[in-house]
N, CA, C and O atoms as a Tripos MOL2 file, in Angstrom:
@<TRIPOS>MOLECULE
protein
  276   275    69     0     0
PROTEIN
NO_CHARGES

@<TRIPOS>ATOM
      1 N         140.1440  129.5780   75.8890 N.3       1 MET1
      2 CA        141.1040  130.1440   74.6990 C.3       1 MET1
      3 C         141.4990  129.0750   74.1120 C.2       1 MET1
      4 O         141.6870  128.0650   74.7890 O.2       1 MET1
      5 N         141.6880  129.0700   72.8750 N.am      2 THR2
      6 CA        142.0810  128.4420   71.6160 C.3       2 THR2
      7 C         143.5560  128.3350   71.7150 C.2       2 THR2
      8 O         144.3540  129.2140   71.3910 O.2       2 THR2
      9 N         143.8170  127.2370   72.1690 N.am      3 LYS3
     10 CA        145.2810  126.4580   71.8470 C.3       3 LYS3
     11 C         145.7650  126.7510   70.1520 C.2       3 LYS3
     12 O         145.1200  126.4800   69.1400 O.2       3 LYS3
     13 N         147.0970  127.3850   70.2630 N.am      4 LEU4
     14 CA        147.2620  127.6650   68.5390 C.3       4 LEU4
     15 C         148.0560  126.4060   68.0870 C.2       4 LEU4
     16 O         148.2900  125.5200   68.9090 O.2       4 LEU4
     17 N         148.3580  126.3340   67.1570 N.am      5 LYS5
     18 CA        149.2570  125.1860   66.6650 C.3       5 LYS5
     19 C         150.3850  126.0110   66.7810 C.2       5 LYS5
     20 O         150.4180  127.1940   66.4440 O.2       5 LYS5
     21 N         151.5920  125.1670   67.4150 N.am      6 SER6
     22 CA        152.9830  125.4450   67.0820 C.3       6 SER6
     23 C         153.6090  124.6060   67.2290 C.2       6 SER6
     24 O         153.3720  123.5350   67.7890 O.2       6 SER6
     25 N         154.9470  125.1650   66.4990 N.am      7 ASP7
     26 CA        156.0690  124.3600   66.9040 C.3       7 ASP7
     27 C         157.4010  125.0540   67.2470 C.2       7 ASP7
     28 O         157.9330  125.8970   66.5250 O.2       7 ASP7
     29 N         157.9100  124.5920   68.4820 N.am      8 ILE8
     30 CA        158.9070  125.2130   69.3910 C.3       8 ILE8
     31 C         159.8610  124.4980   69.4010 C.2       8 ILE8
     32 O         159.6440  123.3220   69.6930 O.2       8 ILE8
     33 N         161.2460  124.9050   69.0980 N.am      9 THR9
     34 CA        162.7060  124.4710   68.9820 C.3       9 THR9
     35 C         163.5550  124.9700   70.3650 C.2       9 THR9
     36 O         162.7930  125.2810   71.2810 O.2       9 THR9
     37 N         164.5810  125.0630   70.5870 N.am     10 ASN10
     38 CA        165.5850  125.7530   71.2840 C.3      10 ASN10
     39 C         166.0120  126.7650   70.0200 C.2      10 ASN10
     40 O         166.6370  127.8070   70.2220 O.2      10 ASN10
     41 N         165.7040  126.4400   69.0460 N.am     11 GLU11
     42 CA        166.4980  127.4140   68.1190 C.3      11 GLU11
     43 C         165.0760  128.1060   67.0220 C.2      11 GLU11
     44 O         165.2890  128.6350   65.9310 O.2      11 GLU11
     45 N         164.1880  127.9940   67.4170 N.am     12 TYR12
     46 CA        162.8770  128.7710   66.6000 C.3      12 TYR12
     47 C         161.7610  128.3040   67.1310 C.2      12 TYR12
     48 O         161.5990  127.2980   67.8230 O.2      12 TYR12
     49 N         160.7380  129.3680   66.6400 N.am     13 ILE13
     50 CA        159.6320  129.1000   67.1200 C.3      13 ILE13
     51 C         158.6600  129.4680   65.7880 C.2      13 ILE13
     52 O         158.9280  130.3720   64.9960 O.2      13 ILE13
     53 N         157.4860  128.5950   65.6970 N.am     14 ASN14
     54 CA        156.9450  128.8260   64.4740 C.3      14 ASN14
     55 C         155.3760  128.2860   64.6290 C.2      14 ASN14
     56 O         155.0140  127.1200   64.4720 O.2      14 ASN14
     57 N         154.4270  129.5680   65.0190 N.am     15 MET15
     58 CA        153.1040  129.4240   65.8040 C.3      15 MET15
     59 C         152.2700  130.0500   64.1560 C.2      15 MET15
     60 O         152.5430  130.9870   63.4070 O.2      15 MET15
     61 N         151.3640  129.1590   64.1400 N.am     16 THR16
     62 CA        150.1430  129.7370   63.5940 C.3      16 THR16
     63 C         148.8710  130.4790   64.3380 C.2      16 THR16
     64 O         148.5590  130.1550   65.4840 O.2      16 THR16
     65 N         148.3670  131.2010   63.8180 N.am     17 PHE17
     66 CA        147.0110  131.8130   64.1910 C.3      17 PHE17
     67 C         145.7040  131.6770   64.4940 C.2      17 PHE17
     68 O         144.7890  132.3790   64.9260 O.2      17 PHE17
     69 N         145.9240  130.3350   64.0680 N.am     18 CYS18
     70 CA        144.5000  129.4700   64.1310 C.3      18 CYS18
     71 C         144.4790  128.1520   64.5010 C.2      18 CYS18
     72 O         145.5810  127.6370   64.3050 O.2      18 CYS18
     73 N         143.8800  127.5960   64.8380 N.am     19 ALA19
     74 CA        143.9530  126.2930   65.5160 C.3      19 ALA19
     75 C         142.9070  125.0600   64.9950 C.2      19 ALA19
     76 O         142.6850  124.0120   65.6010 O.2      19 ALA19
     77 N         142.3950  125.4370   63.8470 N.am     20 THR20
     78 CA        141.4310  124.7240   62.8900 C.3      20 THR20
     79 C         141.9270  124.2840   61.4480 C.2      20 THR20
     80 O         141.6170  123.2320   60.8900 O.2      20 THR20
     81 N         142.8410  125.3880   60.8930 N.am     21 CYS21
     82 CA        143.2610  124.6630   59.8510 C.3      21 CYS21
     83 C         145.0970  124.9430   59.6720 C.2      21 CYS21
     84 O         145.9120  125.2320   60.5490 O.2      21 CYS21
     85 N         145.3180  124.7050   58.0760 N.am     22 LYS22
     86 CA        146.4160  125.0770   57.9130 C.3      22 LYS22
     87 C         146.4500  126.2900   57.2230 C.2      22 LYS22
     88 O         147.4670  126.8190   57.6720 O.2      22 LYS22
     89 N         146.0330  126.9450   56.5220 N.am     23 LYS23
     90 CA        145.6380  128.1660   55.7530 C.3      23 LYS23
     91 C         145.8690  129.3090   56.4980 C.2      23 LYS23
     92 O         146.3400  130.2720   55.8940 O.2      23 LYS23
     93 N         145.6630  129.3990   57.5560 N.am     24 CYS24
     94 CA        146.0070  131.2180   57.9820 C.3      24 CYS24
     95 C         147.6720  131.3440   58.2950 C.2      24 CYS24
     96 O         148.5620  130.4950   58.2370 O.2      24 CYS24
     97 N         147.6910  132.7340   58.6420 N.am     25 PRO25
     98 CA        149.0780  133.3830   58.5280 C.3      25 PRO25
     99 C         149.9310  132.6540   59.9160 C.2      25 PRO25
    100 O         149.2380  132.2090   60.8300 O.2      25 PRO25
    101 N         151.2380  132.5780   59.9920 N.am     26 SER26
    102 CA        151.5050  132.2470   61.1940 C.3      26 SER26
    103 C         152.8900  133.4670   61.1370 C.2      26 SER26
    104 O         153.2000  134.3000   60.2860 O.2      26 SER26
    105 N         153.4160  133.1390   62.3020 N.am     27 ILE27
    106 CA        154.9160  133.2610   62.7170 C.3      27 ILE27
    107 C         156.1810  133.0700   62.8120 C.2      27 ILE27
    108 O         156.2620  132.4790   63.8890 O.2      27 ILE27
    109 N         156.9790  133.1480   62.5030 N.am     28 HIS28
    110 CA        158.4300  132.3950   62.4040 C.3      28 HIS28
    111 C         159.5450  133.1070   62.7170 C.2      28 HIS28
    112 O         159.8880  133.8330   61.7840 O.2      28 HIS28
    113 N         160.4400  133.1910   63.9580 N.am     29 ILE29
    114 CA        160.8480  133.5250   64.6640 C.3      29 ILE29
    115 C         162.3610  132.8370   65.0400 C.2      29 ILE29
    116 O         162.2950  132.0710   66.0020 O.2      29 ILE29
    117 N         163.6370  132.9790   64.4690 N.am     30 GLU30
    118 CA        164.8020  131.8630   64.7700 C.3      30 GLU30
    119 C         165.5840  133.0680   65.6130 C.2      30 GLU30
    120 O         165.7210  134.2830   65.4730 O.2      30 GLU30
    121 N         166.0940  131.8890   66.7270 N.am     31 LYS31
    122 CA        166.9450  132.5840   67.4580 C.3      31 LYS31
    123 C         168.4600  133.3080   67.0260 C.2      31 LYS31
    124 O         169.1980  134.0250   67.7020 O.2      31 LYS31
    125 N         168.5900  132.8310   65.6790 N.am     32 ASN32
    126 CA        170.2460  133.0860   64.7760 C.3      32 ASN32
    127 C         169.6770  134.0280   63.6250 C.2      32 ASN32
    128 O         170.3620  134.2610   62.6290 O.2      32 ASN32
    129 N         168.7450  134.4190   63.7450 N.am     33 SER33
    130 CA        168.1660  135.2360   62.4650 C.3      33 SER33
    131 C         167.8010  136.7190   63.1910 C.2      33 SER33
    132 O         167.4100  136.8670   64.3490 O.2      33 SER33
    133 N         168.0040  137.6170   62.3360 N.am     34 ASN34
    134 CA        167.6940  139.1170   63.1860 C.3      34 ASN34
    135 C         165.7780  139.3720   62.1920 C.2      34 ASN34
    136 O         164.9640  140.2370   62.5160 O.2      34 ASN34
    137 N         165.6450  138.6810   61.4240 N.am     35 GLU35
    138 CA        164.5640  138.6930   60.8190 C.3      35 GLU35
    139 C         163.3450  137.6630   61.0940 C.2      35 GLU35
    140 O         163.5930  136.4580   61.0620 O.2      35 GLU35
    141 N         162.1030  138.0920   61.3500 N.am     36 ILE36
    142 CA        160.8880  137.4940   61.9840 C.3      36 ILE36
    143 C         159.8470  137.3670   60.4730 C.2      36 ILE36
    144 O         160.2640  138.2920   59.7760 O.2      36 ILE36
    145 N         159.2060  136.9610   60.0320 N.am     37 THR37
    146 CA        158.3940  136.3850   59.0190 C.3      37 THR37
    147 C         156.9460  136.2740   59.5030 C.2      37 THR37
    148 O         156.6970  135.5310   60.4530 O.2      37 THR37
    149 N         156.1170  136.8720   58.9850 N.am     38 ILE38
    150 CA        154.5860  137.0180   59.4520 C.3      38 ILE38
    151 C         153.7600  136.6760   58.4060 C.2      38 ILE38
    152 O         153.8490  137.4790   57.4770 O.2      38 ILE38
    153 N         153.0080  135.7960   58.2280 N.am     39 GLY39
    154 CA        151.9740  136.2340   56.9210 C.3      39 GLY39
    155 C         152.0950  134.3250   56.7170 C.2      39 GLY39
    156 O         152.4270  133.4330   57.4970 O.2      39 GLY39
    157 N         151.5870  134.3320   55.1040 N.am     40 GLY40
    158 CA        151.5760  133.0110   54.6360 C.3      40 GLY40
    159 C         150.8120  133.0780   53.1320 C.2      40 GLY40
    160 O         150.3810  134.1350   52.6690 O.2      40 GLY40
    161 N         150.7000  131.5590   52.3310 N.am     41 LYS41
    162 CA        150.5140  131.5820   50.9770 C.3      41 LYS41
    163 C         149.6850  132.7500   50.7520 C.2      41 LYS41
    164 O         150.0200  133.7800   50.1660 O.2      41 LYS41
    165 N         148.5100  132.4640   51.3080 N.am     42 LYS42
    166 CA        147.7470  133.6120   50.6770 C.3      42 LYS42
    167 C         147.3610  134.7900   50.5160 C.2      42 LYS42
    168 O         146.6470  135.3220   49.6660 O.2      42 LYS42
    169 N         148.3240  135.4560   52.1280 N.am     43 GLU43
    170 CA        148.1500  136.7700   52.0490 C.3      43 GLU43
    171 C         149.3140  137.2170   51.7970 C.2      43 GLU43
    172 O         149.2410  138.4440   51.7290 O.2      43 GLU43
    173 N         150.5760  136.7740   51.5870 N.am     44 GLY44
    174 CA        151.5870  137.2480   51.6330 C.3      44 GLY44
    175 C         152.6780  137.4050   52.7230 C.2      44 GLY44
    176 O         152.2600  137.6910   53.8450 O.2      44 GLY44
    177 N         154.0440  137.2560   52.5530 N.am     45 TYR45
    178 CA        154.6820  137.7790   54.0250 C.3      45 TYR45
    179 C         155.0320  138.6930   54.0540 C.2      45 TYR45
    180 O         155.2490  139.3960   53.0670 O.2      45 TYR45
    181 N         155.2740  139.1100   55.6600 N.am     46 THR46
    182 CA        155.5240  140.5710   55.9990 C.3      46 THR46
    183 C         157.0750  140.2110   56.4520 C.2      46 THR46
    184 O         157.1140  139.0030   56.6870 O.2      46 THR46
    185 N         158.4290  140.8560   56.6680 N.am     47 LYS47
    186 CA        159.4830  141.0010   57.4650 C.3      47 LYS47
    187 C         159.6540  141.6080   58.3150 C.2      47 LYS47
    188 O         159.3440  142.7490   57.9730 O.2      47 LYS47
    189 N         159.9620  141.6080   59.2580 N.am     48 PHE48
    190 CA        160.3690  142.6890   60.4650 C.3      48 PHE48
    191 C         161.6060  142.0620   61.1360 C.2      48 PHE48
    192 O         161.7320  140.9140   61.5630 O.2      48 PHE48
    193 N         162.7340  143.3600   61.1310 N.am     49 THR49
    194 CA        163.7880  142.9240   61.7760 C.3      49 THR49
    195 C         163.2750  142.4100   63.1690 C.2      49 THR49
    196 O         162.0560  142.5030   63.3090 O.2      49 THR49
    197 N         163.8820  141.9570   64.0790 N.am     50 LYS50
    198 CA        163.6580  141.8450   66.0960 C.3      50 LYS50
    199 C         163.3120  143.3790   66.5560 C.2      50 LYS50
    200 O         162.3640  143.6100   67.3070 O.2      50 LYS50
    201 N         164.1160  144.3460   66.0670 N.am     51 GLU51
    202 CA        164.2790  145.4620   66.9410 C.3      51 GLU51
    203 C         162.8890  146.1670   66.4060 C.2      51 GLU51
    204 O         162.2620  146.7850   67.2660 O.2      51 GLU51
    205 N         162.3770  146.1410   65.1550 N.am     52 GLN52
    206 CA        160.9360  146.4540   64.9320 C.3      52 GLN52
    207 C         160.0700  145.6840   65.2080 C.2      52 GLN52
    208 O         158.9600  146.2160   65.2160 O.2      52 GLN52
    209 N         160.0810  144.6420   65.4450 N.am     53 PHE53
    210 CA        158.4940  143.4580   65.9680 C.3      53 PHE53
    211 C         158.8260  144.0410   67.3390 C.2      53 PHE53
    212 O         157.7870  144.1670   67.9870 O.2      53 PHE53
    213 N         160.1930  144.5460   68.1830 N.am     54 LEU54
    214 CA        159.9250  144.5740   69.5210 C.3      54 LEU54
    215 C         159.3000  146.0070   69.8080 C.2      54 LEU54
    216 O         158.5140  146.0200   70.7550 O.2      54 LEU54
    217 N         159.5860  147.6430   68.9260 N.am     55 LEU55
    218 CA        158.7560  148.2920   69.1690 C.3      55 LEU55
    219 C         157.3140  148.0160   68.7880 C.2      55 LEU55
    220 O         156.4990  148.5350   69.5500 O.2      55 LEU55
    221 N         156.7710  147.2490   67.6820 N.am     56 PHE56
    222 CA        155.5180  146.6570   67.6350 C.3      56 PHE56
    223 C         154.5770  146.3930   69.0080 C.2      56 PHE56
    224 O         153.5320  146.8210   69.4970 O.2      56 PHE56
    225 N         155.5790  145.4600   69.2940 N.am     57 ILE57
    226 CA        155.0090  144.8210   70.9870 C.3      57 ILE57
    227 C         154.9720  145.8030   72.2110 C.2      57 ILE57
    228 O         154.3000  145.8530   73.2410 O.2      57 ILE57
    229 N         155.8360  146.4580   71.7420 N.am     58 GLU58
    230 CA        155.7440  147.5700   73.2490 C.3      58 GLU58
    231 C         154.3800  148.1190   72.9730 C.2      58 GLU58
    232 O         153.4680  148.0830   73.7990 O.2      58 GLU58
    233 N         154.2580  148.7580   71.4700 N.am     59 GLN59
    234 CA        152.6910  149.4410   71.2330 C.3      59 GLN59
    235 C         151.7820  148.9990   71.7320 C.2      59 GLN59
    236 O         151.1150  149.7730   72.4180 O.2      59 GLN59
    237 N         151.2970  147.4320   71.6110 N.am     60 ILE60
    238 CA        150.6210  146.6060   71.8460 C.3      60 ILE60
    239 C         150.5140  146.4930   73.6720 C.2      60 ILE60
    240 O         149.4420  146.5980   74.2670 O.2      60 ILE60
    241 N         151.6720  146.2940   74.2670 N.am     61 LYS61
    242 CA        151.2650  146.6570   75.7160 C.3      61 LYS61
    243 C         150.5890  147.6020   75.8350 C.2      61 LYS61
    244 O         149.4930  147.5430   76.3920 O.2      61 LYS61
    245 N         151.2230  148.9910   75.2030 N.am     62 LYS62
    246 CA        151.0430  149.9200   75.8340 C.3      62 LYS62
    247 C         149.4550  150.2350   76.1320 C.2      62 LYS62
    248 O         148.9710  150.8090   77.1080 O.2      62 LYS62
    249 N         148.7040  149.5950   74.8110 N.am     63 GLY63
    250 CA        147.0760  149.5400   74.3280 C.3      63 GLY63
    251 C         146.8310  150.8090   73.4490 C.2      63 GLY63
    252 O         145.8090  151.4810   73.3120 O.2      63 GLY63
    253 N         148.1120  150.9410   72.8760 N.am     64 THR64
    254 CA        147.8870  151.8840   71.3060 C.3      64 THR64
    255 C         146.6840  151.2970   70.8460 C.2      64 THR64
    256 O         145.6510  151.8510   71.2230 O.2      64 THR64
    257 N         146.5570  150.0950   69.9630 N.am     65 PHE65
    258 CA        145.5640  149.3870   69.3290 C.3      65 PHE65
    259 C         144.3870  149.0780   69.7860 C.2      65 PHE65
    260 O         143.4850  148.8660   68.9760 O.2      65 PHE65
    261 N         144.1240  148.9770   71.3060 N.am     66 ASP66
    262 CA        143.0690  148.4670   72.1190 C.3      66 ASP66
    263 C         141.2100  149.2590   71.1010 C.2      66 ASP66
    264 O         140.0640  148.8230   70.9930 O.2      66 ASP66
    265 N         141.7470  150.2050   70.7330 N.am     67 GLY67
    266 CA        140.1250  151.1110   70.2740 C.3      67 GLY67
    267 C         139.9420  150.4970   68.9210 C.2      67 GLY67
    268 O         138.8860  150.5080   68.2880 O.2      67 GLY67
    269 N         140.8390  150.0730   68.6180 N.am     68 TYR68
    270 CA        140.4430  149.5610   66.9150 C.3      68 TYR68
    271 C         140.5490  148.0030   67.0620 C.2      68 TYR68
    272 O         140.8000  147.4450   65.9950 O.2      68 TYR68
    273 N         140.4190  147.2180   68.0960 N.am     69 ILE69
    274 CA        140.4540  146.0830   68.1180 C.3      69 ILE69
    275 C         138.7160  145.5940   68.5080 C.2      69 ILE69
    276 O         138.4160  144.4040   68.6040 O.2      69 ILE69
@<TRIPOS>BOND
     1     1     2 1
     2     2     3 1
     3     3     4 2
     4     3     5 am
     5     5     6 1
     6     6     7 1
     7     7     8 2
     8     7     9 am
     9     9    10 1
    10    10    11 1
    11    11    12 2
    12    11    13 am
    13    13    14 1
    14    14    15 1
    15    15    16 2
    16    15    17 am
    17    17    18 1
    18    18    19 1
    19    19    20 2
    20    19    21 am
    21    21    22 1
    22    22    23 1
    23    23    24 2
    24    23    25 am
    25    25    26 1
    26    26    27 1
    27    27    28 2
    28    27    29 am
    29    29    30 1
    30    30    31 1
    31    31    32 2
    32    31    33 am
    33    33    34 1
    34    34    35 1
    35    35    36 2
    36    35    37 am
    37    37    38 1
    38    38    39 1
    39    39    40 2
    40    39    41 am
    41    41    42 1
    42    42    43 1
    43    43    44 2
    44    43    45 am
    45    45    46 1
    46    46    47 1
    47    47    48 2
    48    47    49 am
    49    49    50 1
    50    50    51 1
    51    51    52 2
    52    51    53 am
    53    53    54 1
    54    54    55 1
    55    55    56 2
    56    55    57 am
    57    57    58 1
    58    58    59 1
    59    59    60 2
    60    59    61 am
    61    61    62 1
    62    62    63 1
    63    63    64 2
    64    63    65 am
    65    65    66 1
    66    66    67 1
    67    67    68 2
    68    67    69 am
    69    69    70 1
    70    70    71 1
    71    71    72 2
    72    71    73 am
    73    73    74 1
    74    74    75 1
    75    75    76 2
    76    75    77 am
    77    77    78 1
    78    78    79 1
    79    79    80 2
    80    79    81 am
    81    81    82 1
    82    82    83 1
    83    83    84 2
    84    83    85 am
    85    85    86 1
    86    86    87 1
    87    87    88 2
    88    87    89 am
    89    89    90 1
    90    90    91 1
    91    91    92 2
    92    91    93 am
    93    93    94 1
    94    94    95 1
    95    95    96 2
    96    95    97 am
    97    97    98 1
    98    98    99 1
    99    99   100 2
   100    99   101 am
   101   101   102 1
   102   102   103 1
   103   103   104 2
   104   103   105 am
   105   105   106 1
   106   106   107 1
   107   107   108 2
   108   107   109 am
   109   109   110 1
   110   110   111 1
   111   111   112 2
   112   111   113 am
   113   113   114 1
   114   114   115 1
   115   115   116 2
   116   115   117 am
   117   117   118 1
   118   118   119 1
   119   119   120 2
   120   119   121 am
   121   121   122 1
   122   122   123 1
   123   123   124 2
   124   123   125 am
   125   125   126 1
   126   126   127 1
   127   127   128 2
   128   127   129 am
   129   129   130 1
   130   130   131 1
   131   131   132 2
   132   131   133 am
   133   133   134 1
   134   134   135 1
   135   135   136 2
   136   135   137 am
   137   137   138 1
   138   138   139 1
   139   139   140 2
   140   139   141 am
   141   141   142 1
   142   142   143 1
   143   143   144 2
   144   143   145 am
   145   145   146 1
   146   146   147 1
   147   147   148 2
   148   147   149 am
   149   149   150 1
   150   150   151 1
   151   151   152 2
   152   151   153 am
   153   153   154 1
   154   154   155 1
   155   155   156 2
   156   155   157 am
   157   157   158 1
   158   158   159 1
   159   159   160 2
   160   159   161 am
   161   161   162 1
   162   162   163 1
   163   163   164 2
   164   163   165 am
   165   165   166 1
   166   166   167 1
   167   167   168 2
   168   167   169 am
   169   169   170 1
   170   170   171 1
   171   171   172 2
   172   171   173 am
   173   173   174 1
   174   174   175 1
   175   175   176 2
   176   175   177 am
   177   177   178 1
   178   178   179 1
   179   179   180 2
   180   179   181 am
   181   181   182 1
   182   182   183 1
   183   183   184 2
   184   183   185 am
   185   185   186 1
   186   186   187 1
   187   187   188 2
   188   187   189 am
   189   189   190 1
   190   190   191 1
   191   191   192 2
   192   191   193 am
   193   193   194 1
   194   194   195 1
   195   195   196 2
   196   195   197 am
   197   197   198 1
   198   198   199 1
   199   199   200 2
   200   199   201 am
   201   201   202 1
   202   202   203 1
   203   203   204 2
   204   203   205 am
   205   205   206 1
   206   206   207 1
   207   207   208 2
   208   207   209 am
   209   209   210 1
   210   210   211 1
   211   211   212 2
   212   211   213 am
   213   213   214 1
   214   214   215 1
   215   215   216 2
   216   215   217 am
   217   217   218 1
   218   218   219 1
   219   219   220 2
   220   219   221 am
   221   221   222 1
   222   222   223 1
   223   223   224 2
   224   223   225 am
   225   225   226 1
   226   226   227 1
   227   227   228 2
   228   227   229 am
   229   229   230 1
   230   230   231 1
   231   231   232 2
   232   231   233 am
   233   233   234 1
   234   234   235 1
   235   235   236 2
   236   235   237 am
   237   237   238 1
   238   238   239 1
   239   239   240 2
   240   239   241 am
   241   241   242 1
   242   242   243 1
   243   243   244 2
   244   243   245 am
   245   245   246 1
   246   246   247 1
   247   247   248 2
   248   247   249 am
   249   249   250 1
   250   250   251 1
   251   251   252 2
   252   251   253 am
   253   253   254 1
   254   254   255 1
   255   255   256 2
   256   255   257 am
   257   257   258 1
   258   258   259 1
   259   259   260 2
   260   259   261 am
   261   261   262 1
   262   262   263 1
   263   263   264 2
   264   263   265 am
   265   265   266 1
   266   266   267 1
   267   267   268 2
   268   267   269 am
   269   269   270 1
   270   270   271 1
   271   271   272 2
   272   271   273 am
   273   273   274 1
   274   274   275 1
   275   275   276 2
@<TRIPOS>SUBSTRUCTURE
     1 MET1         2 RESIDUE 1 A MET
     2 THR2         6 RESIDUE 1 A THR
     3 LYS3        10 RESIDUE 1 A LYS
     4 LEU4        14 RESIDUE 1 A LEU
     5 LYS5        18 RESIDUE 1 A LYS
     6 SER6        22 RESIDUE 1 A SER
     7 ASP7        26 RESIDUE 1 A ASP
     8 ILE8        30 RESIDUE 1 A ILE
     9 THR9        34 RESIDUE 1 A THR
    10 ASN10       38 RESIDUE 1 A ASN
    11 GLU11       42 RESIDUE 1 A GLU
    12 TYR12       46 RESIDUE 1 A TYR
    13 ILE13       50 RESIDUE 1 A ILE
    14 ASN14       54 RESIDUE 1 A ASN
    15 MET15       58 RESIDUE 1 A MET
    16 THR16       62 RESIDUE 1 A THR
    17 PHE17       66 RESIDUE 1 A PHE
    18 CYS18       70 RESIDUE 1 A CYS
    19 ALA19       74 RESIDUE 1 A ALA
    20 THR20       78 RESIDUE 1 A THR
    21 CYS21       82 RESIDUE 1 A CYS
    22 LYS22       86 RESIDUE 1 A LYS
    23 LYS23       90 RESIDUE 1 A LYS
    24 CYS24       94 RESIDUE 1 A CYS
    25 PRO25       98 RESIDUE 1 A PRO
    26 SER26      102 RESIDUE 1 A SER
    27 ILE27      106 RESIDUE 1 A ILE
    28 HIS28      110 RESIDUE 1 A HIS
    29 ILE29      114 RESIDUE 1 A ILE
    30 GLU30      118 RESIDUE 1 A GLU
    31 LYS31      122 RESIDUE 1 A LYS
    32 ASN32      126 RESIDUE 1 A ASN
    33 SER33      130 RESIDUE 1 A SER
    34 ASN34      134 RESIDUE 1 A ASN
    35 GLU35      138 RESIDUE 1 A GLU
    36 ILE36      142 RESIDUE 1 A ILE
    37 THR37      146 RESIDUE 1 A THR
    38 ILE38      150 RESIDUE 1 A ILE
    39 GLY39      154 RESIDUE 1 A GLY
    40 GLY40      158 RESIDUE 1 A GLY
    41 LYS41      162 RESIDUE 1 A LYS
    42 LYS42      166 RESIDUE 1 A LYS
    43 GLU43      170 RESIDUE 1 A GLU
    44 GLY44      174 RESIDUE 1 A GLY
    45 TYR45      178 RESIDUE 1 A TYR
    46 THR46      182 RESIDUE 1 A THR
    47 LYS47      186 RESIDUE 1 A LYS
    48 PHE48      190 RESIDUE 1 A PHE
    49 THR49      194 RESIDUE 1 A THR
    50 LYS50      198 RESIDUE 1 A LYS
    51 GLU51      202 RESIDUE 1 A GLU
    52 GLN52      206 RESIDUE 1 A GLN
    53 PHE53      210 RESIDUE 1 A PHE
    54 LEU54      214 RESIDUE 1 A LEU
    55 LEU55      218 RESIDUE 1 A LEU
    56 PHE56      222 RESIDUE 1 A PHE
    57 ILE57      226 RESIDUE 1 A ILE
    58 GLU58      230 RESIDUE 1 A GLU
    59 GLN59      234 RESIDUE 1 A GLN
    60 ILE60      238 RESIDUE 1 A ILE
    61 LYS61      242 RESIDUE 1 A LYS
    62 LYS62      246 RESIDUE 1 A LYS
    63 GLY63      250 RESIDUE 1 A GLY
    64 THR64      254 RESIDUE 1 A THR
    65 PHE65      258 RESIDUE 1 A PHE
    66 ASP66      262 RESIDUE 1 A ASP
    67 GLY67      266 RESIDUE 1 A GLY
    68 TYR68      270 RESIDUE 1 A TYR
    69 ILE69      274 RESIDUE 1 A ILE
């Protein structure tokens, strides 16, 4: 499995969904913020609340999207 580029501290995580370039989208989560940002300059940014993001993760774990990927 490819290792993703990440910057992880006690306060935040910033992870890029690619291991070979700096132009791919990333996710940024801060402990002290209720917002999660996903995206990049090219494709734009999308912001979710942590509650919305957790609902999304629950659906991923249930396999909701498996037939589409």
